[in-house]
C-alpha positions, -999 to 999 in steps of 0.1 A, spaced: 181 -114 159 171 -125 124 192 -152 105 204 -144 70 208 -170 43 245 -164 40 250 -174 77 251 -140 93 227 -122 116 209 -88 116 192 -70 144 155 -78 147 126 -81 171 120 -118 176 84 -113 188 75 -101 153 87 -133 135 54 -150 141 35 -119 129 46 -120 93 17 -107 73 -4 -132 54 -25 -104 39 -30 -104 1 -49 -81 -21 -78 -89 -45 -81 -95 -82 -110 -80 -102 -128 -91 -133 -140 -55 -139 -135 -21 -125 -157 -15 -94 -181 14 -97 -176 28 -62 -147 35 -39 -137 5 -18 -112 -3 9 -99 -22 39 -95 -13 76 -60 -17 88 -70 -16 124 -98 -31 144 -124 -3 144 -159 3 156 -187 13 132 -205 45 142 -241 55 135 -230 89 122 -197 107 115 -178 118 146 -161 104 177 -191 111 199 -216 93 176 -231 61 191 -217 28 179 -236 3 160 -221 -26 178 -203 -38 147 -166 -38 142 -144 -41 111 -115 -65 112 -81 -54 97 -75 -66 62 -105 -89 63 -137 -68 60 -136 -53 25 -162 -25 22 -176 0 -2 -174 37 7 -205 56 -6 -198 90 9 -172 110 29 -179 137 55 -157 156 78 -164 156 116 -141 164 145 -114 174 121 -111 141 103 -129 123 74 -155 96 80 -166 71 53 -201 59 50 -201 21 44 -238 15 46 -270 32 59 -262 48 93 -228 31 92 -196 52 94 -159 45 100 -130 68 107 -111 75 75 -77 76 91 -80 39 99 -89 26 65 -71 23 32 -93 33 2 -90 26 -35 -106 52 -58 -111 34 -92 -99 53 -122 -119 57 -154 -89 70 -174 -51 66 -172 -28 93 -158 -14 118 -183 15 102 -201 2 66 -200 -9 57 -235 -12 19 -234 -39 16 -207 -15 -4 -185 -1 10 -153 5 6 -115 -13 33 -95 0 41 -60 -20 64 -37 3 77 -10 -25 93 10 -45 61 12 -15 37 11 -31 16 -16 -19 2 -49 -41 -6 -79 -31 -23 -111 -48 -14 -144 -48 -33 -177 -67 -22 -208 -78 7 -186 -96 -18 -162 -87 -23 -126 -75 -59 -122 -58 -59 -88 -57 -38 -56 -39 -40 -23 -26 -21 7 11 -10 9 36 7 31 54 36 14 83 59 25 83 75 59 96 111 63 123 120 54 126 90 31 96 98 10 84 78 -20 86 105 -46 54 113 -66 56 112 -103 52 90 -134 80 64 -137 87 32 -155 100 -1 -142 136 -3 -154 148 -35 -137 132 -66 -122 150 -90 -98 134 -121 -82 156 -114 -51 178 -86 -41 201 -77 -12 194 -42 2 215 -22 25 220 12 40 256 19 52 247 49 73 257 38 109 228 59 124 203 41 102 219 9 92 201 -21 77 210 -51 56 182 -72 41 190 -105 23 169 -119 -5 143 -92 -7 117 -109 -29 101 -97 -62 119 -64 -66 110 -40 -94 130 -7 -96 112 23 -109 128 55 -95 166 52 -89 169 31 -58 132 31 -51 114 -2 -59 82 -21 -55 90 -53 -35 79 -78 -10 87 -71 26 89 -103 47 99 -83 78 68 -60 76 40 -70 100 15 -43 92 5 -23 61 -15 9 57 12 33 71 43 49 56 72 29 70 98 23 44 131 40 33 114 52 1 103 19 -15 68 7 -19 65 -23 4 40 -51 -3 32 -84 13 52 -112 -2 22 -127 -19 12 -94 -34 47 -86 -46 48 -120 -63 16 -114 -81 27 -80 -93 61 -93 -103 45 -120 -125 22 -94 -141 47 -65 -147 73 -62 -174 102 -37 -177 88 -5 -191 55 -7 -173 43 26 -159 42 34 -122 22 64 -112 29 76 -77 7 105 -63 -4 121 -31 -38 138 -35 -31 159 -4 -1 174 -20 20 170 12 47 146 -2 77 164 -17 84 157 -54 121 164 -53 
């Protein structure tokens, strides 16, 4: 059980309490010239694309080993990313940021939050330059995070969130650094989330508490939030 600040309790897995993510994204002085990313699992580096390719003996540590992705090839039905000469990693186990050279259609001030649902990454742009990037957890089917262009319409340093459906009940006290952008969908810190890089939420964009705090301090009401899925698989309604 997890203790709430008002004296009540909510169901929880106690083993996870000590696993609260300390992960935080990165700030940038200028937009990187190449795609980059993080592994969100402990993965081996292969000498070529494909599961049967020999390993290099190197491994990438989750959320620690930032890398550049110079090429992508498909083998064994999945994408593989080249991170160096004769060094390849499975695309399904990494979260990539593809830096933008221009804002999305509708953004006229060069300032927006860019959320890639396929990669589970978030990037922040100011004056058309990437200044921050991190890994997120978005909505899991059927509670999708809806693609589209939105604006932050309310910011709250803490918020209580609940779902009254008895088959899917939750009550979360003091959800930190909440920024609503699409009805009840919000960007916010998730102190209960132990892993990022996978869709897991009820439609919100979950961040580590530290990342949410950074974003909350940067963002103002009216800022653009561009949510997209390059695979086209996420419903827009």
